C-alpha positions as CSV (number, residue, x, y, z in Angstrom):
1,X,32.5,36.6,15.1
2,X,34.4,39.6,16.5
3,X,32.8,42.6,18.3
4,X,34.0,46.1,19.2
5,X,32.1,46.4,22.4
6,X,29.6,48.9,20.9
7,X,27.2,46.3,19.6
8,X,23.6,46.2,20.9
9,X,21.6,43.0,21.3
10,X,18.0,42.6,20.5
11,X,16.7,40.2,23.2
12,X,12.9,40.3,22.8
13,X,10.3,41.0,20.1
14,X,6.5,41.2,19.9
15,X,4.1,42.4,17.3
16,X,0.5,42.6,16.1
17,X,-0.2,43.3,12.5
18,X,-2.8,42.2,10.0
19,X,-3.3,38.5,10.3
20,X,-0.6,37.9,12.9
21,X,-0.4,38.4,16.7
22,X,3.2,37.5,17.1
23,X,6.5,37.4,15.2
24,X,6.1,33.6,14.7
25,X,2.6,34.1,13.2
26,X,3.9,36.9,11.0
27,X,6.6,34.6,9.7
28,X,4.1,31.9,8.8
29,X,1.9,34.5,7.1
30,X,4.9,35.7,5.0
31,X,6.0,32.2,4.1
32,X,2.5,31.3,3.1
33,X,2.3,34.4,0.8
34,X,-0.8,35.7,2.4
35,X,-2.2,39.1,1.4
36,X,-4.4,40.2,4.3
37,X,-6.0,43.3,2.8
38,X,-9.3,44.4,4.4
39,X,-12.2,46.6,3.5
40,X,-12.3,49.7,5.6
41,X,-16.1,50.1,5.4
42,X,-16.8,48.2,8.7
43,X,-14.7,50.9,10.5
44,X,-16.1,53.9,8.6
45,X,-18.3,54.5,5.6
46,X,-19.5,57.4,3.5
47,X,-16.1,58.7,2.6
48,X,-15.4,56.7,-0.6
49,X,-15.2,58.6,-3.9
50,X,-15.2,56.1,-6.9
51,X,-14.1,58.9,-9.3
52,X,-10.6,60.0,-8.4
53,X,-10.4,61.0,-4.8
54,X,-10.0,64.7,-5.6
55,X,-13.4,65.7,-4.1
56,X,-12.9,67.4,-0.8
57,X,-13.7,65.3,2.2
58,X,-13.6,62.0,0.2
59,X,-11.0,59.3,-0.7
60,X,-10.5,56.9,-3.6
61,X,-9.2,54.2,-1.2
62,X,-11.3,51.8,0.7
63,X,-8.8,49.0,1.6
64,X,-6.1,48.8,4.2
65,X,-4.3,46.1,6.3
66,X,-6.2,46.0,9.6
67,X,-5.6,44.2,12.9
68,X,-7.9,41.3,13.6
69,X,-10.1,41.5,16.6
70,X,-11.8,44.4,18.4
71,X,-9.6,47.4,19.2
72,X,-11.8,48.2,22.2
73,X,-11.0,45.0,24.0
74,X,-8.6,45.8,26.9
75,X,-7.8,44.2,30.2
76,X,-7.8,47.4,32.2
77,X,-7.7,45.7,35.6
78,X,-4.5,43.9,34.7
79,X,-2.8,47.3,34.1
80,X,-4.5,48.8,37.2
81,X,-6.5,51.3,35.2
82,X,-10.1,52.2,36.1
83,X,-12.9,51.6,33.5
84,X,-13.5,55.3,33.2
85,X,-9.9,56.2,32.5
86,X,-9.5,53.2,30.2
87,X,-12.3,54.4,28.0
88,X,-10.5,57.7,27.4
89,X,-7.1,56.1,26.6
90,X,-6.2,55.9,22.9
91,X,-6.2,52.2,21.8
92,X,-2.6,52.8,20.6
93,X,-1.6,53.4,24.2
94,X,-3.6,50.4,25.5
95,X,-2.1,48.0,22.9
96,X,1.4,49.4,23.6
97,X,1.1,48.3,27.2
98,X,0.1,44.8,26.1
99,X,2.7,44.5,23.4
100,X,5.5,45.7,25.8
101,X,4.5,43.0,28.3
102,X,4.8,40.4,25.5
103,X,8.2,41.8,24.5
104,X,9.5,41.6,28.1
105,X,8.2,38.0,28.3
106,X,10.0,37.3,25.0
107,X,13.2,38.6,26.5
108,X,12.6,36.6,29.7
109,X,12.6,39.7,31.9
110,X,10.4,39.3,35.0
111,X,8.3,42.1,36.4
112,X,10.1,42.2,39.7
113,X,13.4,42.7,37.7
114,X,11.9,45.6,35.8
115,X,10.5,47.6,38.6
116,X,12.8,50.5,39.5
117,X,15.3,49.6,36.8
118,X,17.1,52.0,34.5
119,X,15.1,50.9,31.5
120,X,14.4,53.5,28.7
121,X,11.3,53.7,26.5
122,X,11.4,55.1,23.0
123,X,8.1,55.0,21.1
124,X,7.4,56.0,17.6
125,X,3.9,57.5,16.8
126,X,2.6,59.5,13.9
127,X,-1.2,59.5,14.0
128,X,-3.8,60.2,16.8
129,X,-7.1,59.2,15.2
130,X,-8.8,58.5,18.6
131,X,-8.1,61.9,20.0
132,X,-9.3,63.8,17.0
133,X,-12.4,61.6,16.8
134,X,-13.3,62.4,20.4
135,X,-12.8,66.2,19.8
136,X,-15.5,66.2,17.1
137,X,-18.0,66.7,20.0
138,X,-16.2,68.9,22.5
139,X,-19.2,68.7,24.9
140,X,-18.8,65.0,25.4
141,X,-15.0,64.6,25.7
142,X,-14.1,62.1,28.5
143,X,-12.5,63.3,31.7
144,X,-9.1,61.7,31.0
145,X,-9.0,62.9,27.3
146,X,-5.8,65.0,27.8
147,X,-3.7,62.2,29.2
148,X,-5.5,59.4,27.3
149,X,-5.0,60.8,23.8
150,X,-1.8,62.8,24.0
151,X,0.9,61.0,22.0
152,X,3.6,62.2,24.4
153,X,2.0,60.1,27.2
154,X,2.3,56.8,25.2
155,X,5.9,56.1,26.3
156,X,5.4,57.6,29.7
157,X,2.5,55.3,30.4
158,X,4.7,52.3,29.7
159,X,7.4,53.7,32.1
160,X,4.7,54.4,34.7
161,X,3.1,50.9,34.7
162,X,6.3,49.0,34.7
163,X,8.1,51.5,37.0
164,X,10.9,52.2,34.6
165,X,13.3,55.0,35.4
166,X,15.3,55.5,32.2
167,X,14.6,58.1,29.6
168,X,11.0,58.0,28.2
169,X,9.8,59.8,25.1
170,X,7.7,59.6,21.9
171,X,9.4,60.4,18.6
172,X,7.6,61.5,15.4
173,X,9.5,61.6,12.1
174,X,6.5,60.2,10.2
175,X,7.3,56.9,8.5
176,X,10.8,56.7,10.0
177,X,9.7,57.3,13.6
178,X,10.6,53.8,15.0
179,X,14.0,53.8,13.3
180,X,14.7,57.2,14.8
181,X,13.5,55.9,18.2
182,X,15.8,52.9,17.7
183,X,18.8,55.2,17.0
184,X,18.1,57.2,20.1
185,X,17.8,54.0,22.2
186,X,21.1,52.8,20.9
187,X,22.9,56.1,21.7
188,X,21.3,56.1,25.2
189,X,22.6,52.6,25.9
190,X,26.1,53.4,24.6
191,X,26.2,56.5,26.8
192,X,25.3,54.5,29.9
193,X,22.1,56.5,30.5
194,X,20.1,53.2,30.7
195,X,20.8,49.5,31.2
196,X,18.2,48.3,28.7
197,X,15.6,49.9,26.4
198,X,12.2,49.3,24.9
199,X,11.7,50.5,21.3
200,X,8.0,50.4,20.3
201,X,5.4,51.9,18.0
202,X,1.7,51.9,17.2
203,X,-0.3,52.8,14.2
204,X,-4.1,52.3,14.3
205,X,-6.7,53.4,11.7
206,X,-9.8,54.6,13.6
207,X,-11.2,57.3,11.4
208,X,-10.9,58.2,7.6
209,X,-9.1,61.5,8.0
210,X,-5.7,60.4,6.9
211,X,-7.2,58.6,3.9
212,X,-8.8,61.8,2.8
213,X,-5.8,64.1,3.1
214,X,-3.3,61.5,1.8
215,X,-5.5,60.8,-1.2
216,X,-5.5,64.4,-2.2
217,X,-1.7,64.4,-2.3
218,X,-1.7,61.2,-4.3
219,X,0.3,59.2,-1.7
220,X,-2.1,56.2,-1.4
221,X,-2.7,53.4,-3.9
222,X,-6.4,53.3,-5.1
223,X,-6.0,49.6,-5.2
224,X,-5.0,49.5,-1.5
225,X,-1.9,47.4,-2.1
226,X,1.9,48.1,-2.0
227,X,3.3,47.1,-5.4
228,X,6.9,47.5,-4.3
229,X,9.5,47.6,-7.1
230,X,6.7,46.9,-9.7
231,X,6.0,49.0,-12.8
232,X,2.4,49.3,-11.7
233,X,3.2,50.9,-8.3
234,X,0.7,53.7,-7.7
235,X,1.2,54.6,-4.1
236,X,1.1,52.8,-0.7
237,X,-1.5,50.9,1.2
238,X,-2.0,51.9,4.9
239,X,-1.6,49.2,7.5
240,X,-2.1,48.8,11.3
241,X,0.4,47.5,13.7
242,X,1.7,47.6,17.2
243,X,5.1,46.2,18.1
244,X,8.1,46.4,20.4
245,X,11.7,45.1,20.7
246,X,13.9,45.0,23.8
247,X,17.6,46.2,23.6
248,X,20.6,45.6,25.8
249,X,24.3,46.1,25.3
250,X,25.6,42.8,23.8
251,X,28.2,42.1,26.5
252,X,25.6,42.5,29.2
253,X,23.1,40.3,27.3
254,X,25.7,37.5,27.0
255,X,26.6,37.8,30.7
256,X,22.9,37.7,31.7
257,X,22.2,34.7,29.5
258,X,19.5,36.6,27.6
259,X,17.9,35.2,24.4
260,X,19.9,37.2,21.8
261,X,17.8,37.4,18.6
262,X,20.1,39.6,16.6
263,X,23.0,42.1,17.0
264,X,22.8,45.7,16.0
265,X,26.1,46.7,14.5
266,X,25.2,50.4,14.0
267,X,22.6,52.9,12.9
268,X,22.6,56.4,11.4
269,X,20.2,59.2,10.6
270,X,20.3,62.2,8.2
271,X,18.0,64.5,6.4
272,X,17.3,65.2,2.7
273,X,17.6,68.9,3.0
274,X,16.2,71.0,0.2
275,X,14.8,68.9,-2.7
276,X,12.2,69.6,-5.4
277,X,9.5,69.3,-2.8
278,X,9.3,68.7,0.9
279,X,7.9,65.2,0.4
280,X,10.3,64.3,-2.6
281,X,13.2,62.1,-1.4
282,X,16.8,62.5,-2.2
283,X,18.8,59.5,-3.5
284,X,22.0,61.4,-2.8
285,X,21.1,62.0,0.9
286,X,20.1,58.3,1.3
287,X,23.3,57.1,-0.2
288,X,25.4,59.5,1.9
289,X,23.8,58.3,5.1
290,X,24.3,54.6,4.4
291,X,27.9,55.0,3.1
292,X,28.9,57.0,6.2
293,X,27.3,54.4,8.5
294,X,29.2,51.4,7.0
295,X,32.5,53.4,7.0
296,X,32.0,54.3,10.7
297,X,31.5,50.7,11.8
298,X,34.1,49.2,9.6
299,X,31.8,47.0,7.5
300,X,32.1,46.6,3.7
301,X,28.7,47.0,1.9
302,X,29.7,43.8,0.0
303,X,29.4,41.9,3.3
304,X,25.7,42.7,3.5
305,X,23.5,39.9,2.0
306,X,20.0,41.5,2.3
307,X,18.4,44.9,2.4
308,X,14.9,45.4,3.9
309,X,13.9,48.4,1.7
310,X,11.5,51.1,2.6
311,X,9.8,50.0,-0.7
312,X,6.4,51.8,-0.5
313,X,5.4,51.1,-4.1
314,X,5.3,54.7,-5.2
315,X,6.4,55.8,-8.7
316,X,9.0,58.2,-7.4
317,X,10.2,56.7,-4.1
318,X,11.1,53.2,-5.2
319,X,13.4,54.2,-8.1
320,X,15.1,56.8,-5.9
321,X,15.7,54.3,-3.1
322,X,16.8,51.5,-5.3
323,X,19.2,53.7,-7.2
324,X,21.0,54.5,-3.9
325,X,21.0,50.8,-2.9
326,X,22.4,49.8,-6.3
327,X,25.2,52.4,-6.2
328,X,26.3,51.4,-2.6
329,X,26.0,47.6,-2.6
330,X,26.7,46.5,-6.2
331,X,30.5,46.0,-6.3
332,X,33.0,43.6,-7.9
333,X,33.8,42.2,-4.5
334,X,30.3,40.8,-4.2
335,X,30.1,37.1,-4.9
336,X,26.3,37.1,-5.4
337,X,23.5,39.5,-6.0
338,X,22.1,41.6,-3.1
339,X,18.7,40.4,-2.1
340,X,16.2,43.2,-1.6
341,X,12.7,42.9,-0.2
342,X,10.0,44.9,1.6
343,X,7.4,43.7,4.1
344,X,4.9,46.3,2.9
345,X,3.6,43.8,0.3
346,X,2.4,41.6,3.2
347,X,1.1,43.9,5.9
348,X,0.9,47.3,4.2
349,X,2.8,50.5,5.1
350,X,2.6,50.8,8.9
351,X,3.7,54.4,8.8
352,X,5.2,55.2,12.2
353,X,5.9,51.5,12.7
354,X,7.3,50.8,9.2
355,X,10.9,50.5,10.3
356,X,10.2,48.3,13.4
357,X,8.1,45.7,11.5
358,X,10.9,45.6,8.9
359,X,13.4,45.0,11.6
360,X,11.3,42.2,13.1
361,X,10.9,40.6,9.7
362,X,14.7,40.8,9.2
363,X,15.4,39.2,12.6
364,X,13.2,36.3,11.6
365,X,15.1,36.0,8.3
366,X,18.4,36.1,10.0
367,X,17.5,33.4,12.5
368,X,15.6,31.1,10.1
369,X,17.9,31.4,7.0
370,X,15.2,32.2,4.5
371,X,13.8,35.3,2.8
372,X,10.0,35.4,2.0
373,X,8.8,36.0,-1.5
374,X,7.9,39.6,-2.6
375,X,4.2,39.7,-3.3
376,X,2.6,41.7,-6.2
377,X,5.7,41.8,-8.3
378,X,4.5,41.2,-11.9
379,X,6.6,43.6,-14.0
380,X,9.8,45.0,-12.6
381,X,9.9,48.8,-12.6
382,X,11.8,49.8,-15.7
383,X,13.3,52.8,-13.9
384,X,15.1,50.4,-11.5
385,X,18.4,48.7,-12.5
386,X,18.0,45.1,-11.3
387,X,21.2,43.8,-12.8
388,X,23.0,43.5,-9.4
389,X,19.8,43.1,-7.3
390,X,17.6,40.1,-6.6
391,X,14.0,40.4,-5.6
392,X,12.8,37.0,-4.3
393,X,9.7,35.8,-6.2
394,X,9.6,32.6,-4.1
395,X,11.0,31.8,-0.6
396,X,14.7,32.1,-0.9
397,X,17.3,30.2,1.1
398,X,19.8,32.5,2.9
399,X,23.0,30.6,3.4
400,X,25.8,31.6,5.7
401,X,28.9,32.5,3.7
402,X,31.9,30.4,4.9
403,X,30.7,30.4,8.4
404,X,30.2,34.1,8.5
405,X,27.1,35.5,10.2
406,X,24.3,36.7,8.0
407,X,24.2,40.5,7.7
408,X,21.4,42.8,6.7
409,X,20.5,46.5,6.5
410,X,17.1,48.1,7.0
411,X,16.0,51.4,5.4
412,X,13.3,53.7,6.6
413,X,12.4,57.2,5.4
414,X,10.0,59.8,6.7
415,X,7.9,61.7,4.1
416,X,9.5,65.0,5.3
417,X,13.1,63.7,4.5
418,X,14.1,62.0,7.8
419,X,16.3,59.1,6.7
420,X,17.5,56.2,8.7
421,X,19.4,52.9,8.2
422,X,20.4,50.2,10.7
423,X,22.7,47.2,10.3
424,X,21.7,43.9,11.8
425,X,23.8,40.7,12.2
426,X,22.9,37.1,13.0
427,X,24.1,36.1,16.4
428,X,26.1,32.8,16.2
429,X,25.7,31.0,19.5
430,X,28.7,29.0,20.8
431,X,26.7,26.9,23.2
432,X,25.4,23.5,22.1
433,X,21.7,22.9,22.1
434,X,20.2,20.8,24.8
435,X,20.5,17.1,23.7
436,X,17.7,16.0,25.9
437,X,19.9,13.4,27.6
438,X,18.9,14.3,31.2
439,X,16.2,12.0,32.6
440,X,14.7,13.4,35.8
441,X,11.6,15.2,36.9
442,X,11.4,19.0,36.2
443,X,9.3,21.6,37.9
444,X,7.3,23.9,35.6
445,X,5.3,27.0,36.7
446,X,2.4,28.6,34.9
447,X,1.2,31.9,36.2
448,X,-1.5,34.4,35.2
449,X,-3.6,37.1,36.8
450,X,-6.9,35.2,36.8
451,X,-7.9,31.5,36.6
452,X,-9.5,32.1,33.2
453,X,-6.2,33.5,31.9
454,X,-4.4,30.6,33.6
455,X,-6.5,28.1,31.6
456,X,-5.6,30.0,28.4
457,X,-1.9,29.9,29.3
458,X,-2.1,26.1,29.8
459,X,-3.7,25.7,26.4
460,X,-1.2,28.0,24.7
461,X,1.8,26.2,26.2
462,X,0.4,22.8,25.3
463,X,-0.1,24.0,21.7
464,X,3.3,25.5,21.5
465,X,5.1,22.4,22.9
466,X,3.2,20.1,20.6
467,X,4.9,21.7,17.6
468,X,8.1,23.1,18.8
469,X,10.2,20.2,20.1
470,X,11.5,22.2,23.1
471,X,13.1,20.1,25.8
472,X,11.5,19.9,29.2
473,X,14.7,21.3,30.8
474,X,14.4,24.5,28.9
475,X,10.6,24.8,29.7
476,X,11.4,24.5,33.4
477,X,14.2,27.0,33.3
478,X,12.1,29.6,31.4
479,X,9.0,29.1,33.5
480,X,10.8,29.3,36.9
481,X,13.4,32.0,36.2
482,X,12.2,33.9,33.2
483,X,8.5,34.4,33.8
484,X,6.7,36.7,36.3
485,X,4.9,35.4,39.3
486,X,1.3,36.6,39.0
487,X,-1.8,36.2,41.2
488,X,-2.7,32.7,40.2
489,X,-0.2,29.9,39.6
490,X,0.0,26.2,39.0
491,X,3.0,23.9,39.3
492,X,3.6,20.8,37.3
493,X,6.2,18.1,37.8
494,X,7.1,16.3,34.5
495,X,9.9,14.1,33.3
496,X,9.5,14.9,29.6
497,X,7.8,17.4,27.3
498,X,5.3,14.8,26.3
499,X,4.5,14.2,29.9
500,X,3.9,17.9,30.5
501,X,1.7,18.2,27.5
502,X,-0.5,15.4,28.8
503,X,-0.7,17.1,32.2
504,X,-1.6,20.4,30.7
505,X,-4.6,18.8,28.9
506,X,-5.9,16.4,31.5
507,X,-8.3,13.5,30.6
508,X,-10.4,11.4,32.8
509,X,-7.5,9.7,34.5
510,X,-5.7,12.8,35.9
511,X,-6.6,16.2,37.3
512,X,-4.9,19.6,37.3
513,X,-2.8,20.7,40.2
514,X,-4.2,23.1,42.7
515,X,-4.3,26.8,41.8
516,X,-2.1,28.8,44.3
517,X,-2.7,32.4,45.0
518,X,0.8,33.9,44.9
519,X,0.0,37.5,45.9
520,X,-2.1,39.4,48.4
521,X,-5.5,41.0,47.5
522,X,-3.7,44.1,46.0
523,X,-1.6,42.0,43.7
524,X,1.6,43.8,44.7
525,X,3.5,41.6,47.2
526,X,4.5,38.2,46.1
527,X,4.9,35.6,48.7
528,X,8.2,33.7,48.8
529,X,8.5,30.0,47.8
530,X,9.8,27.4,50.3
531,X,11.1,24.1,48.8
532,X,11.3,21.1,51.1
533,X,13.7,18.3,50.0
534,X,13.4,14.8,51.2
535,X,16.8,13.2,50.3
536,X,16.3,9.6,49.6
537,X,19.4,8.9,47.6
538,X,23.0,10.3,47.6
539,X,22.5,11.7,44.1
540,X,19.7,13.9,45.4
541,X,22.2,16.1,47.3
542,X,23.9,17.7,44.3
543,X,20.5,18.1,42.6
544,X,19.3,20.0,45.6
545,X,22.4,22.2,45.7
546,X,22.2,23.0,42.0
547,X,18.5,24.0,42.3
548,X,19.4,26.2,45.3
549,X,22.1,28.0,43.3
550,X,19.7,28.4,40.4
551,X,17.0,30.0,42.6
552,X,19.6,32.3,44.3
553,X,20.7,33.5,40.9
554,X,17.2,34.5,40.0
């Protein structure tokens, strides 16, 4: 694997979509072939028109892909927000705070390393249901309405809480918002304007307004499903999602021993220009954007194995996109058909977040070596030439070709003609996995803001370790050097993963270690940790020195 020095590493991911609260849960949902469509009537009722959706103020769609759980639940004290202000904050902003915390944890970046850093935030948002709902009664708008519901604040609020000093902005190009945000983040990192970047997005469905207006234009599927690439495609199904990824220049990510999930080889944007209508896409513009991108980064389209298509399931959009894909990627140099899929059949069209959830799906595919089946494909669209394209109807193995890293492209298009494409590559690690040969005790830290949260963290870790097969050495390293020190902590000493699992779930014969308060009452000044070594054997000396060096490096 050779790199030019311009590559960007994706080192952390997090997401919440219908039926899944993490990328790992999303993967299991896709592999299981789950369709997690929901009825929208528990959110809002009285807006459904069984006839055709053409009556003003009504919609012929009553299904979408909704997040599980209560959107109003929010740990405002954790983020130092008063209850009064929290009530005025758009749930999209609240969830972005939570999801960015999870993404930083996924990347192994501690809070004390973030504060004051040149970290940029680029957020993609399209809708603002919460703010428009509150404005329906102007006499009762909350005090913090202006900051709580302004989309521009969404990225700034993340920068404010984590004390990030890089560029911070919200981008709206409709359904390509998060790919546009990604492109801006990549350029910012390459220009040296930030050391690392967060790319995030949110799309929540709180009122029926978008259903009403989109139905009138015929964008939405009355069946509430995305039948991507299918002859019966009649529009897209709306979906909710909140997600984030963490970016860093590849060479810095390698030097910092970050968990590199995938490599971004390049991205590019363009615009349709004048077409037969402002919402009608241009196959020629899409093709031009993709061709110029691959030419600029020196990659042959025939080297790409998989395309995560925009694939909304519309009668016009799918054939136009697939025509451009077929013209670019079908070539005599290709040894096997190009695999094409779209995550919208699983979680719906997440609008502003459409690109980012497609990227997270593609990262999972690159790492795991499989492509999930495309749901709802019964009769291939006759307007699409599938001769050189393969749509997976069952989970498809994705083999590496002669030791070459897997490579994929992701499409995303805004309904006003804002086109984007990004090229992702599998990261082939040169280091050997931990063999588990080391037999000695390891220190493991679990930390949370409250004792209740600490108990949940213990249970979550025990559950994860029971099914993951992670070695205790890696658990120790991550917990001590890659996790933030919060208000309440517990320390465990375990000689194996099995031993740690037993300690995390104590029975009658053993008890949990004491809970240590690691911060003062304001939760802002962590105390230092003092380690006392009693050297009983000669081999304890190099162990103590190695631990000292490890802690100094943190």
